[in-house]
All heavy atoms as TSV, in Angstrom:
chain	resi	resn	atom	element	x	y	z
A	1	MET	N	N	-19.716	9.458	-6.462
A	1	MET	CA	C	-19.159	10.227	-7.545
A	1	MET	C	C	-19.616	11.685	-7.439
A	1	MET	O	O	-18.837	12.588	-7.759
A	1	MET	CB	C	-19.564	9.625	-8.884
A	1	MET	CG	C	-18.912	10.323	-10.030
A	1	MET	SD	S	-18.785	9.202	-11.399
A	1	MET	CE	C	-17.999	10.263	-12.545
A	2	ALA	N	N	-20.812	11.896	-6.963
A	2	ALA	CA	C	-21.323	13.260	-6.846
A	2	ALA	C	C	-20.513	14.073	-5.836
A	2	ALA	O	O	-20.300	15.262	-6.027
A	2	ALA	CB	C	-22.797	13.232	-6.444
A	3	ALA	N	N	-20.043	13.438	-4.793
A	3	ALA	CA	C	-19.305	14.148	-3.747
A	3	ALA	C	C	-17.870	14.497	-4.144
A	3	ALA	O	O	-17.364	15.557	-3.792
A	3	ALA	CB	C	-19.297	13.332	-2.459
A	4	THR	N	N	-17.207	13.606	-4.862
A	4	THR	CA	C	-15.779	13.811	-5.150
A	4	THR	C	C	-15.473	14.017	-6.628
A	4	THR	O	O	-14.379	14.470	-6.965
A	4	THR	CB	C	-14.948	12.595	-4.673
A	4	THR	OG1	O	-15.327	11.457	-5.445
A	4	THR	CG2	C	-15.118	12.339	-3.194
A	5	GLY	N	N	-16.395	13.626	-7.492
A	5	GLY	CA	C	-16.133	13.695	-8.927
A	5	GLY	C	C	-15.273	12.543	-9.411
A	5	GLY	O	O	-14.816	12.534	-10.549
A	6	GLN	N	N	-15.003	11.583	-8.527
A	6	GLN	CA	C	-14.173	10.426	-8.879
A	6	GLN	C	C	-14.988	9.157	-8.711
A	6	GLN	O	O	-15.939	9.097	-7.933
A	6	GLN	CB	C	-12.957	10.342	-7.973
A	6	GLN	CG	C	-12.023	11.507	-8.085
A	6	GLN	CD	C	-10.832	11.337	-7.140
A	6	GLN	OE1	O	-10.829	10.508	-6.238
A	6	GLN	NE2	N	-9.806	12.143	-7.360
A	7	LEU	N	N	-14.560	8.124	-9.411
A	7	LEU	CA	C	-15.175	6.822	-9.230
A	7	LEU	C	C	-14.882	6.311	-7.820
A	7	LEU	O	O	-13.822	6.608	-7.255
A	7	LEU	CB	C	-14.642	5.825	-10.251
A	7	LEU	CG	C	-14.929	6.130	-11.721
A	7	LEU	CD1	C	-14.187	5.144	-12.610
A	7	LEU	CD2	C	-16.426	6.062	-11.977
A	8	VAL	N	N	-15.804	5.557	-7.274
A	8	VAL	CA	C	-15.638	5.020	-5.926
A	8	VAL	C	C	-14.347	4.217	-5.818
A	8	VAL	O	O	-13.611	4.331	-4.838
A	8	VAL	CB	C	-16.861	4.149	-5.534
A	8	VAL	CG1	C	-16.627	3.448	-4.211
A	8	VAL	CG2	C	-18.109	4.999	-5.478
A	9	LYS	N	N	-14.036	3.415	-6.815
A	9	LYS	CA	C	-12.811	2.611	-6.796
A	9	LYS	C	C	-11.585	3.502	-6.650
A	9	LYS	O	O	-10.655	3.166	-5.919
A	9	LYS	CB	C	-12.690	1.749	-8.055
A	9	LYS	CG	C	-11.392	0.942	-8.065
A	9	LYS	CD	C	-11.402	-0.109	-9.107
A	9	LYS	CE	C	-10.141	-0.898	-9.234
A	9	LYS	NZ	N	-9.263	-1.044	-8.113
A	10	HIS	N	N	-11.555	4.652	-7.320
A	10	HIS	CA	C	-10.410	5.562	-7.223
A	10	HIS	C	C	-10.275	6.143	-5.826
A	10	HIS	O	O	-9.166	6.284	-5.311
A	10	HIS	CB	C	-10.521	6.673	-8.248
A	10	HIS	CG	C	-10.392	6.195	-9.655
A	10	HIS	ND1	N	-10.536	7.023	-10.731
A	10	HIS	CD2	C	-10.137	4.975	-10.173
A	10	HIS	CE1	C	-10.373	6.345	-11.848
A	10	HIS	NE2	N	-10.135	5.089	-11.529
A	11	VAL	N	N	-11.395	6.466	-5.210
A	11	VAL	CA	C	-11.377	7.001	-3.846
A	11	VAL	C	C	-10.863	5.938	-2.873
A	11	VAL	O	O	-10.000	6.222	-2.028
A	11	VAL	CB	C	-12.779	7.499	-3.418
A	11	VAL	CG1	C	-12.796	7.911	-1.959
A	11	VAL	CG2	C	-13.220	8.653	-4.312
A	12	ILE	N	N	-11.349	4.728	-2.998
A	12	ILE	CA	C	-10.906	3.640	-2.120
A	12	ILE	C	C	-9.438	3.333	-2.357
A	12	ILE	O	O	-8.658	3.195	-1.400
A	12	ILE	CB	C	-11.782	2.387	-2.331
A	12	ILE	CG1	C	-13.194	2.662	-1.820
A	12	ILE	CG2	C	-11.164	1.172	-1.631
A	12	ILE	CD1	C	-14.210	1.606	-2.202
A	13	ASP	N	N	-9.019	3.236	-3.622
A	13	ASP	CA	C	-7.609	2.961	-3.926
A	13	ASP	C	C	-6.700	4.049	-3.361
A	13	ASP	O	O	-5.618	3.750	-2.865
A	13	ASP	CB	C	-7.389	2.838	-5.435
A	13	ASP	CG	C	-7.819	1.500	-5.995
A	13	ASP	OD1	O	-8.184	0.597	-5.203
A	13	ASP	OD2	O	-7.794	1.349	-7.222
A	14	ALA	N	N	-7.115	5.296	-3.418
A	14	ALA	CA	C	-6.299	6.388	-2.879
A	14	ALA	C	C	-6.140	6.236	-1.372
A	14	ALA	O	O	-5.050	6.458	-0.827
A	14	ALA	CB	C	-6.928	7.730	-3.220
A	15	ARG	N	N	-7.193	5.850	-0.687
A	15	ARG	CA	C	-7.120	5.665	0.772
A	15	ARG	C	C	-6.235	4.475	1.125
A	15	ARG	O	O	-5.406	4.546	2.024
A	15	ARG	CB	C	-8.527	5.485	1.335
A	15	ARG	CG	C	-8.557	5.240	2.814
A	15	ARG	CD	C	-8.010	6.427	3.585
A	15	ARG	NE	N	-7.989	6.109	4.986
A	15	ARG	CZ	C	-6.976	6.338	5.789
A	15	ARG	NH1	N	-5.900	6.937	5.346
A	15	ARG	NH2	N	-7.027	6.011	7.056
A	16	VAL	N	N	-6.392	3.386	0.414
A	16	VAL	CA	C	-5.563	2.199	0.655
A	16	VAL	C	C	-4.103	2.535	0.332
A	16	VAL	O	O	-3.197	2.153	1.090
A	16	VAL	CB	C	-6.067	0.993	-0.155
A	16	VAL	CG1	C	-5.098	-0.168	-0.058
A	16	VAL	CG2	C	-7.447	0.567	0.322
A	17	ALA	N	N	-3.861	3.277	-0.733
A	17	ALA	CA	C	-2.496	3.658	-1.107
A	17	ALA	C	C	-1.839	4.482	-0.004
A	17	ALA	O	O	-0.638	4.357	0.229
A	17	ALA	CB	C	-2.489	4.411	-2.430
A	18	LEU	N	N	-2.607	5.306	0.684
A	18	LEU	CA	C	-2.063	6.081	1.798
A	18	LEU	C	C	-1.553	5.143	2.895
A	18	LEU	O	O	-0.450	5.319	3.411
A	18	LEU	CB	C	-3.133	7.015	2.354
A	18	LEU	CG	C	-2.730	7.873	3.533
A	18	LEU	CD1	C	-1.638	8.862	3.120
A	18	LEU	CD2	C	-3.941	8.621	4.074
A	19	GLU	N	N	-2.332	4.141	3.251
A	19	GLU	CA	C	-1.904	3.164	4.257
A	19	GLU	C	C	-0.756	2.309	3.746
A	19	GLU	O	O	0.169	1.990	4.490
A	19	GLU	CB	C	-3.083	2.284	4.687
A	19	GLU	CG	C	-4.098	3.007	5.511
A	19	GLU	CD	C	-3.517	3.547	6.808
A	19	GLU	OE1	O	-2.965	2.775	7.609
A	19	GLU	OE2	O	-3.645	4.763	7.026
A	20	VAL	N	N	-0.823	1.935	2.477
A	20	VAL	CA	C	0.237	1.142	1.862
A	20	VAL	C	C	1.559	1.903	1.933
A	20	VAL	O	O	2.621	1.316	2.140
A	20	VAL	CB	C	-0.144	0.797	0.397
A	20	VAL	CG1	C	1.047	0.385	-0.427
A	20	VAL	CG2	C	-1.196	-0.283	0.378
A	21	HIS	N	N	1.498	3.181	1.797
A	21	HIS	CA	C	2.680	4.044	1.841
A	21	HIS	C	C	3.189	4.190	3.276
A	21	HIS	O	O	4.387	4.184	3.531
A	21	HIS	CB	C	2.297	5.404	1.257
A	21	HIS	CG	C	3.435	6.310	1.021
A	21	HIS	ND1	N	3.827	7.257	1.933
A	21	HIS	CD2	C	4.285	6.417	-0.029
A	21	HIS	CE1	C	4.863	7.920	1.443
A	21	HIS	NE2	N	5.160	7.432	0.262
A	22	ARG	N	N	2.287	4.302	4.222
A	22	ARG	CA	C	2.638	4.586	5.600
A	22	ARG	C	C	3.191	3.368	6.352
A	22	ARG	O	O	4.210	3.469	7.036
A	22	ARG	CB	C	1.387	5.113	6.333
A	22	ARG	CG	C	1.615	5.562	7.748
A	22	ARG	CD	C	0.318	6.027	8.379
A	22	ARG	NE	N	-0.617	4.940	8.617
A	22	ARG	CZ	C	-0.588	4.141	9.667
A	22	ARG	NH1	N	0.344	4.282	10.578
A	22	ARG	NH2	N	-1.483	3.185	9.808
A	23	LEU	N	N	2.537	2.243	6.236
A	23	LEU	CA	C	2.884	1.087	7.075
A	23	LEU	C	C	4.294	0.535	6.852
A	23	LEU	O	O	5.013	0.311	7.827
A	23	LEU	CB	C	1.823	-0.003	6.943
A	23	LEU	CG	C	0.470	0.354	7.570
A	23	LEU	CD1	C	-0.560	-0.711	7.232
A	23	LEU	CD2	C	0.601	0.523	9.070
A	24	PRO	N	N	4.736	0.296	5.624
A	24	PRO	CA	C	6.104	-0.227	5.462
A	24	PRO	C	C	7.185	0.759	5.926
A	24	PRO	O	O	8.245	0.353	6.380
A	24	PRO	CB	C	6.231	-0.487	3.969
A	24	PRO	CG	C	4.843	-0.635	3.492
A	24	PRO	CD	C	4.027	0.287	4.351
A	25	ALA	N	N	6.907	2.034	5.831
A	25	ALA	CA	C	7.902	3.030	6.227
A	25	ALA	C	C	7.991	3.199	7.737
A	25	ALA	O	O	9.047	3.556	8.259
A	25	ALA	CB	C	7.583	4.373	5.571
A	26	HIS	N	N	6.895	2.940	8.450
A	26	HIS	CA	C	6.855	3.265	9.869
A	26	HIS	C	C	6.646	2.074	10.800
A	26	HIS	O	O	6.471	2.251	12.002
A	26	HIS	CB	C	5.769	4.304	10.134
A	26	HIS	CG	C	6.025	5.595	9.411
A	26	HIS	ND1	N	7.033	6.461	9.749
A	26	HIS	CD2	C	5.417	6.133	8.327
A	26	HIS	CE1	C	7.028	7.480	8.924
A	26	HIS	NE2	N	6.062	7.305	8.044
A	27	THR	N	N	6.627	0.864	10.245
A	27	THR	CA	C	6.528	-0.328	11.088
A	27	THR	C	C	7.567	-1.344	10.637
A	27	THR	O	O	8.124	-1.235	9.550
A	27	THR	CB	C	5.129	-1.004	10.986
A	27	THR	OG1	O	4.987	-1.598	9.705
A	27	THR	CG2	C	4.004	-0.013	11.250
A	28	ASP	N	N	7.797	-2.314	11.489
A	28	ASP	CA	C	8.693	-3.407	11.125
A	28	ASP	C	C	7.917	-4.686	10.818
A	28	ASP	O	O	8.501	-5.757	10.711
A	28	ASP	CB	C	9.677	-3.670	12.277
A	28	ASP	CG	C	10.692	-2.554	12.428
A	28	ASP	OD1	O	11.048	-1.942	11.403
A	28	ASP	OD2	O	11.110	-2.285	13.564
A	29	GLU	N	N	6.600	-4.562	10.666
A	29	GLU	CA	C	5.773	-5.723	10.371
A	29	GLU	C	C	6.163	-6.321	9.023
A	29	GLU	O	O	6.450	-5.573	8.080
A	29	GLU	CB	C	4.290	-5.339	10.318
A	29	GLU	CG	C	3.701	-4.997	11.653
A	29	GLU	CD	C	2.217	-4.696	11.535
A	29	GLU	OE1	O	1.758	-4.234	10.472
A	29	GLU	OE2	O	1.521	-4.922	12.536
A	30	PRO	N	N	6.147	-7.626	8.909
A	30	PRO	CA	C	6.404	-8.257	7.611
A	30	PRO	C	C	5.349	-7.824	6.584
A	30	PRO	O	O	4.206	-7.515	6.941
A	30	PRO	CB	C	6.278	-9.756	7.900
A	30	PRO	CG	C	6.463	-9.873	9.370
A	30	PRO	CD	C	5.952	-8.607	9.981
A	31	VAL	N	N	5.736	-7.819	5.343
A	31	VAL	CA	C	4.844	-7.393	4.262
A	31	VAL	C	C	3.571	-8.246	4.251
A	31	VAL	O	O	2.477	-7.731	4.028
A	31	VAL	CB	C	5.569	-7.434	2.907
A	31	VAL	CG1	C	4.606	-7.194	1.760
A	31	VAL	CG2	C	6.691	-6.415	2.887
A	32	ALA	N	N	3.680	-9.533	4.517
A	32	ALA	CA	C	2.493	-10.406	4.519
A	32	ALA	C	C	1.493	-9.974	5.593
A	32	ALA	O	O	0.280	-10.023	5.360
A	32	ALA	CB	C	2.915	-11.851	4.738
A	33	ILE	N	N	1.965	-9.542	6.734
A	33	ILE	CA	C	1.079	-9.079	7.805
A	33	ILE	C	C	0.403	-7.778	7.396
A	33	ILE	O	O	-0.802	-7.586	7.588
A	33	ILE	CB	C	1.852	-8.881	9.132
A	33	ILE	CG1	C	2.474	-10.199	9.586
A	33	ILE	CG2	C	0.971	-8.266	10.199
A	33	ILE	CD1	C	1.474	-11.274	9.940
A	34	ILE	N	N	1.165	-6.868	6.797
A	34	ILE	CA	C	0.596	-5.609	6.321
A	34	ILE	C	C	-0.474	-5.895	5.266
A	34	ILE	O	O	-1.547	-5.301	5.280
A	34	ILE	CB	C	1.692	-4.683	5.754
A	34	ILE	CG1	C	2.613	-4.226	6.900
A	34	ILE	CG2	C	1.083	-3.482	5.042
A	34	ILE	CD1	C	3.858	-3.483	6.432
A	35	ALA	N	N	-0.193	-6.825	4.364
A	35	ALA	CA	C	-1.163	-7.192	3.323
A	35	ALA	C	C	-2.467	-7.676	3.953
A	35	ALA	O	O	-3.555	-7.242	3.552
A	35	ALA	CB	C	-0.582	-8.270	2.420
A	36	ARG	N	N	-2.361	-8.532	4.961
A	36	ARG	CA	C	-3.572	-9.027	5.633
A	36	ARG	C	C	-4.303	-7.909	6.359
A	36	ARG	O	O	-5.533	-7.839	6.325
A	36	ARG	CB	C	-3.212	-10.147	6.606
A	36	ARG	CG	C	-3.096	-11.493	5.927
A	36	ARG	CD	C	-3.092	-12.612	6.934
A	36	ARG	NE	N	-1.899	-12.590	7.772
A	36	ARG	CZ	C	-0.790	-13.279	7.529
A	36	ARG	NH1	N	-0.725	-14.056	6.472
A	36	ARG	NH2	N	0.235	-13.209	8.323
A	37	ARG	N	N	-3.565	-7.010	7.013
A	37	ARG	CA	C	-4.200	-5.892	7.729
A	37	ARG	C	C	-5.006	-5.017	6.783
A	37	ARG	O	O	-6.018	-4.439	7.171
A	37	ARG	CB	C	-3.148	-5.007	8.406
A	37	ARG	CG	C	-2.629	-5.558	9.696
A	37	ARG	CD	C	-1.634	-4.650	10.341
A	37	ARG	NE	N	-2.230	-3.345	10.690
A	37	ARG	CZ	C	-1.538	-2.361	11.210
A	37	ARG	NH1	N	-0.258	-2.492	11.444
A	37	ARG	NH2	N	-2.130	-1.228	11.515
A	38	LEU	N	N	-4.558	-4.902	5.543
A	38	LEU	CA	C	-5.222	-4.057	4.562
A	38	LEU	C	C	-6.189	-4.841	3.672
A	38	LEU	O	O	-6.661	-4.345	2.660
A	38	LEU	CB	C	-4.174	-3.329	3.712
A	38	LEU	CG	C	-3.308	-2.354	4.492
A	38	LEU	CD1	C	-2.237	-1.768	3.606
A	38	LEU	CD2	C	-4.154	-1.249	5.124
A	39	SER	N	N	-6.493	-6.075	4.086
A	39	SER	CA	C	-7.510	-6.924	3.436
A	39	SER	C	C	-7.135	-7.386	2.032
A	39	SER	O	O	-8.010	-7.641	1.203
A	39	SER	CB	C	-8.863	-6.222	3.404
A	39	SER	OG	O	-9.289	-5.934	4.709
A	40	PHE	N	N	-5.839	-7.531	1.757
A	40	PHE	CA	C	-5.429	-8.132	0.495
A	40	PHE	C	C	-5.497	-9.650	0.670
A	40	PHE	O	O	-5.055	-10.172	1.694
A	40	PHE	CB	C	-4.010	-7.696	0.116
A	40	PHE	CG	C	-3.948	-6.308	-0.434
A	40	PHE	CD1	C	-3.816	-5.219	0.413
A	40	PHE	CD2	C	-4.036	-6.087	-1.797
A	40	PHE	CE1	C	-3.770	-3.931	-0.093
A	40	PHE	CE2	C	-3.991	-4.796	-2.309
A	40	PHE	CZ	C	-3.856	-3.723	-1.457
A	41	PRO	N	N	-6.030	-10.359	-0.323
A	41	PRO	CA	C	-6.173	-11.802	-0.182
A	41	PRO	C	C	-4.855	-12.549	-0.077
A	41	PRO	O	O	-4.787	-13.611	0.524
A	41	PRO	CB	C	-6.950	-12.234	-1.416
A	41	PRO	CG	C	-6.883	-11.097	-2.363
A	41	PRO	CD	C	-6.569	-9.866	-1.570
A	42	ASP	N	N	-3.799	-12.004	-0.661
A	42	ASP	CA	C	-2.477	-12.608	-0.508
A	42	ASP	C	C	-1.401	-11.545	-0.733
A	42	ASP	O	O	-1.667	-10.508	-1.337
A	42	ASP	CB	C	-2.294	-13.817	-1.433
A	42	ASP	CG	C	-2.293	-13.454	-2.905
A	42	ASP	OD1	O	-1.397	-12.699	-3.338
A	42	ASP	OD2	O	-3.193	-13.927	-3.615
A	43	PRO	N	N	-0.202	-11.784	-0.225
A	43	PRO	CA	C	0.874	-10.802	-0.349
A	43	PRO	C	C	1.240	-10.430	-1.790
A	43	PRO	O	O	1.678	-9.315	-2.040
A	43	PRO	CB	C	2.050	-11.464	0.357
A	43	PRO	CG	C	1.440	-12.430	1.296
A	43	PRO	CD	C	0.184	-12.922	0.602
A	44	THR	N	N	1.028	-11.346	-2.737
A	44	THR	CA	C	1.347	-11.035	-4.124
A	44	THR	C	C	0.462	-9.910	-4.650
A	44	THR	O	O	0.947	-8.988	-5.317
A	44	THR	CB	C	1.169	-12.292	-5.008
A	44	THR	OG1	O	2.016	-13.325	-4.496
A	44	THR	CG2	C	1.525	-12.014	-6.450
A	45	ASN	N	N	-0.817	-9.955	-4.334
A	45	ASN	CA	C	-1.721	-8.877	-4.751
A	45	ASN	C	C	-1.312	-7.556	-4.112
A	45	ASN	O	O	-1.360	-6.502	-4.745
A	45	ASN	CB	C	-3.169	-9.198	-4.392
A	45	ASN	CG	C	-3.743	-10.304	-5.229
A	45	ASN	OD1	O	-3.194	-10.675	-6.247
A	45	ASN	ND2	N	-4.856	-10.852	-4.783
A	46	PHE	N	N	-0.917	-7.621	-2.855
A	46	PHE	CA	C	-0.456	-6.428	-2.157
A	46	PHE	C	C	0.781	-5.863	-2.857
A	46	PHE	O	O	0.867	-4.650	-3.091
A	46	PHE	CB	C	-0.124	-6.764	-0.704
A	46	PHE	CG	C	0.526	-5.626	0.038
A	46	PHE	CD1	C	-0.230	-4.567	0.486
A	46	PHE	CD2	C	1.879	-5.637	0.294
A	46	PHE	CE1	C	0.364	-3.519	1.174
A	46	PHE	CE2	C	2.491	-4.604	0.974
A	46	PHE	CZ	C	1.724	-3.536	1.424
A	47	GLY	N	N	1.727	-6.718	-3.189
A	47	GLY	CA	C	2.953	-6.273	-3.857
A	47	GLY	C	C	2.671	-5.609	-5.187
A	47	GLY	O	O	3.271	-4.586	-5.534
A	48	LYS	N	N	1.752	-6.169	-5.954
A	48	LYS	CA	C	1.386	-5.591	-7.242
A	48	LYS	C	C	0.719	-4.226	-7.059
A	48	LYS	O	O	1.029	-3.272	-7.772
A	48	LYS	CB	C	0.465	-6.533	-8.011
A	48	LYS	CG	C	1.172	-7.764	-8.524
A	48	LYS	CD	C	0.206	-8.708	-9.204
A	48	LYS	CE	C	0.913	-9.965	-9.659
A	48	LYS	NZ	N	-0.002	-10.933	-10.273
A	49	PHE	N	N	-0.202	-4.142	-6.094
A	49	PHE	CA	C	-0.866	-2.867	-5.810
A	49	PHE	C	C	0.172	-1.838	-5.365
A	49	PHE	O	O	0.175	-0.696	-5.832
A	49	PHE	CB	C	-1.919	-3.069	-4.718
A	49	PHE	CG	C	-2.681	-1.816	-4.359
A	49	PHE	CD1	C	-3.854	-1.512	-5.017
A	49	PHE	CD2	C	-2.233	-0.963	-3.375
A	49	PHE	CE1	C	-4.568	-0.361	-4.686
A	49	PHE	CE2	C	-2.912	0.186	-3.034
A	49	PHE	CZ	C	-4.106	0.488	-3.706
A	50	PHE	N	N	1.055	-2.244	-4.470
A	50	PHE	CA	C	2.085	-1.352	-3.947
A	50	PHE	C	C	2.950	-0.800	-5.081
A	50	PHE	O	O	3.150	0.404	-5.190
A	50	PHE	CB	C	2.961	-2.105	-2.943
A	50	PHE	CG	C	3.859	-1.226	-2.139
A	50	PHE	CD1	C	3.501	-0.848	-0.870
A	50	PHE	CD2	C	5.068	-0.774	-2.646
A	50	PHE	CE1	C	4.320	-0.017	-0.110
A	50	PHE	CE2	C	5.894	0.049	-1.913
A	50	PHE	CZ	C	5.523	0.430	-0.627
A	51	THR	N	N	3.446	-1.689	-5.917
A	51	THR	CA	C	4.320	-1.286	-7.011
A	51	THR	C	C	3.586	-0.365	-7.983
A	51	THR	O	O	4.149	0.637	-8.440
A	51	THR	CB	C	4.873	-2.515	-7.743
A	51	THR	OG1	O	5.594	-3.315	-6.798
A	51	THR	CG2	C	5.789	-2.130	-8.879
A	52	ARG	N	N	2.331	-0.650	-8.276
A	52	ARG	CA	C	1.556	0.170	-9.190
A	52	ARG	C	C	1.330	1.587	-8.628
A	52	ARG	O	O	1.413	2.564	-9.349
A	52	ARG	CB	C	0.207	-0.499	-9.487
A	52	ARG	CG	C	-0.621	0.206	-10.529
A	52	ARG	CD	C	-1.852	-0.590	-10.972
A	52	ARG	NE	N	-2.725	-0.959	-9.877
A	52	ARG	CZ	C	-2.914	-2.209	-9.444
A	52	ARG	NH1	N	-2.283	-3.221	-10.000
A	52	ARG	NH2	N	-3.734	-2.459	-8.453
A	53	HIS	N	N	1.084	1.697	-7.330
A	53	HIS	CA	C	0.745	2.998	-6.739
A	53	HIS	C	C	1.950	3.748	-6.187
A	53	HIS	O	O	1.934	4.979	-6.147
A	53	HIS	CB	C	-0.307	2.821	-5.640
A	53	HIS	CG	C	-1.658	2.527	-6.200
A	53	HIS	ND1	N	-2.530	3.496	-6.616
A	53	HIS	CD2	C	-2.272	1.356	-6.463
A	53	HIS	CE1	C	-3.618	2.941	-7.088
A	53	HIS	NE2	N	-3.487	1.636	-7.003
A	54	ILE	N	N	2.971	3.052	-5.758
A	54	ILE	CA	C	4.126	3.700	-5.132
A	54	ILE	C	C	5.310	3.761	-6.094
A	54	ILE	O	O	6.128	4.662	-6.027
A	54	ILE	CB	C	4.536	2.980	-3.823
A	54	ILE	CG1	C	3.326	2.834	-2.884
A	54	ILE	CG2	C	5.688	3.683	-3.133
A	54	ILE	CD1	C	2.688	4.121	-2.456
A	55	GLY	N	N	5.416	2.793	-6.990
A	55	GLY	CA	C	6.471	2.815	-7.995
A	55	GLY	C	C	7.673	1.952	-7.673
A	55	GLY	O	O	8.646	1.938	-8.428
A	56	THR	N	N	7.636	1.248	-6.577
A	56	THR	CA	C	8.713	0.331	-6.209
A	56	THR	C	C	8.116	-0.787	-5.368
A	56	THR	O	O	6.986	-0.691	-4.925
A	56	THR	CB	C	9.833	1.076	-5.442
A	56	THR	OG1	O	10.934	0.198	-5.243
A	56	THR	CG2	C	9.365	1.598	-4.106
A	57	CYS	N	N	8.885	-1.843	-5.132
A	57	CYS	CA	C	8.373	-2.941	-4.314
A	57	CYS	C	C	8.421	-2.569	-2.834
A	57	CYS	O	O	9.195	-1.685	-2.427
A	57	CYS	CB	C	9.140	-4.217	-4.592
A	57	CYS	SG	S	10.827	-4.208	-4.003
A	58	PRO	N	N	7.614	-3.204	-1.992
A	58	PRO	CA	C	7.561	-2.844	-0.570
A	58	PRO	C	C	8.910	-2.941	0.151
A	58	PRO	O	O	9.253	-2.073	0.959
A	58	PRO	CB	C	6.568	-3.836	0.020
A	58	PRO	CG	C	5.744	-4.302	-1.123
A	58	PRO	CD	C	6.631	-4.237	-2.318
A	59	GLY	N	N	9.690	-3.969	-0.138
A	59	GLY	CA	C	10.974	-4.127	0.529
A	59	GLY	C	C	11.950	-3.003	0.216
A	59	GLY	O	O	12.621	-2.477	1.103
A	60	THR	N	N	12.035	-2.630	-1.040
A	60	THR	CA	C	12.904	-1.532	-1.451
A	60	THR	C	C	12.442	-0.230	-0.827
A	60	THR	O	O	13.243	0.565	-0.310
A	60	THR	CB	C	12.941	-1.403	-2.983
A	60	THR	OG1	O	13.416	-2.627	-3.519
A	60	THR	CG2	C	13.819	-0.259	-3.436
A	61	PHE	N	N	11.130	0.007	-0.850
A	61	PHE	CA	C	10.561	1.213	-0.256
A	61	PHE	C	C	10.917	1.306	1.222
A	61	PHE	O	O	11.343	2.346	1.720
A	61	PHE	CB	C	9.045	1.210	-0.450
A	61	PHE	CG	C	8.366	2.404	0.137
A	61	PHE	CD1	C	8.285	3.584	-0.584
A	61	PHE	CD2	C	7.802	2.350	1.397
A	61	PHE	CE1	C	7.638	4.688	-0.050
A	61	PHE	CE2	C	7.167	3.439	1.942
A	61	PHE	CZ	C	7.090	4.620	1.215
A	62	ARG	N	N	10.739	0.190	1.930
A	62	ARG	CA	C	11.040	0.167	3.367
A	62	ARG	C	C	12.523	0.453	3.609
A	62	ARG	O	O	12.886	1.231	4.489
A	62	ARG	CB	C	10.671	-1.179	3.966
A	62	ARG	CG	C	11.066	-1.312	5.429
A	62	ARG	CD	C	10.605	-2.600	6.009
A	62	ARG	NE	N	9.228	-2.408	6.446
A	62	ARG	CZ	C	8.416	-3.394	6.763
A	62	ARG	NH1	N	8.817	-4.641	6.681
A	62	ARG	NH2	N	7.185	-3.148	7.165
A	63	HIS	N	N	13.370	-0.178	2.829
A	63	HIS	CA	C	14.809	0.012	2.967
A	63	HIS	C	C	15.193	1.480	2.809
A	63	HIS	O	O	15.962	2.031	3.598
A	63	HIS	CB	C	15.544	-0.850	1.940
A	63	HIS	CG	C	17.023	-0.762	2.023
A	63	HIS	ND1	N	17.745	-1.413	3.005
A	63	HIS	CD2	C	17.919	-0.100	1.270
A	63	HIS	CE1	C	19.032	-1.131	2.830
A	63	HIS	NE2	N	19.158	-0.337	1.781
A	64	ILE	N	N	14.631	2.137	1.818
A	64	ILE	CA	C	14.913	3.557	1.558
A	64	ILE	C	C	14.391	4.434	2.683
A	64	ILE	O	O	15.100	5.335	3.172
A	64	ILE	CB	C	14.328	4.003	0.209
A	64	ILE	CG1	C	15.067	3.324	-0.939
A	64	ILE	CG2	C	14.342	5.511	0.052
A	64	ILE	CD1	C	14.373	3.435	-2.280
A	65	HIS	N	N	13.156	4.191	3.126
A	65	HIS	CA	C	12.525	5.094	4.092
A	65	HIS	C	C	12.873	4.810	5.546
A	65	HIS	O	O	12.661	5.672	6.390
A	65	HIS	CB	C	11.021	5.081	3.873
A	65	HIS	CG	C	10.627	5.859	2.653
A	65	HIS	ND1	N	10.690	5.305	1.395
A	65	HIS	CD2	C	10.257	7.134	2.495
A	65	HIS	CE1	C	10.350	6.224	0.522
A	65	HIS	NE2	N	10.068	7.329	1.146
A	66	GLN	N	N	13.434	3.674	5.819
A	66	GLN	CA	C	13.887	3.408	7.180
A	66	GLN	C	C	15.392	3.584	7.291
A	66	GLN	O	O	15.970	3.361	8.353
A	66	GLN	CB	C	13.461	2.017	7.639
A	66	GLN	CG	C	11.970	1.916	7.879
A	66	GLN	CD	C	11.577	0.575	8.470
A	66	GLN	OE1	O	12.351	-0.369	8.530
A	66	GLN	NE2	N	10.329	0.496	8.906
A	67	GLY	N	N	16.026	3.999	6.212
A	67	GLY	CA	C	17.448	4.296	6.221
A	67	GLY	C	C	18.349	3.124	6.504
A	67	GLY	O	O	19.408	3.263	7.105
A	68	GLN	N	N	17.961	1.953	6.060
A	68	GLN	CA	C	18.751	0.761	6.329
A	68	GLN	C	C	19.684	0.456	5.193
A	68	GLN	O	O	19.481	0.618	4.086
A	68	GLN	CB	C	17.832	-0.430	6.594
A	68	GLN	CG	C	16.993	-0.192	7.817
A	68	GLN	CD	C	16.028	-1.342	8.047
A	68	GLN	OE1	O	15.924	-2.268	7.254
A	68	GLN	NE2	N	15.297	-1.283	9.137
C-alpha cells in the first residue's frame, strides 16, 4: 500500500484484468483454458471476474475484438 496507495487486492486485480482483457482478444484458446492459465478455480469464476472488470462476457468480448 505504501508503494501504490492502493490495496494489494486492487493491484493484483488490475494486473489480472489486463491479462483477462488481452487473452480472449488475441488468442483462440477456449475460455476454460484461459481461466486455468490465470489460476481461476473454475471458468464460472473467471466469467464473473471478466464481466465485472470488462463489462461483458468473454465470448461477446472475443466476438467483438476478433471481428467475427
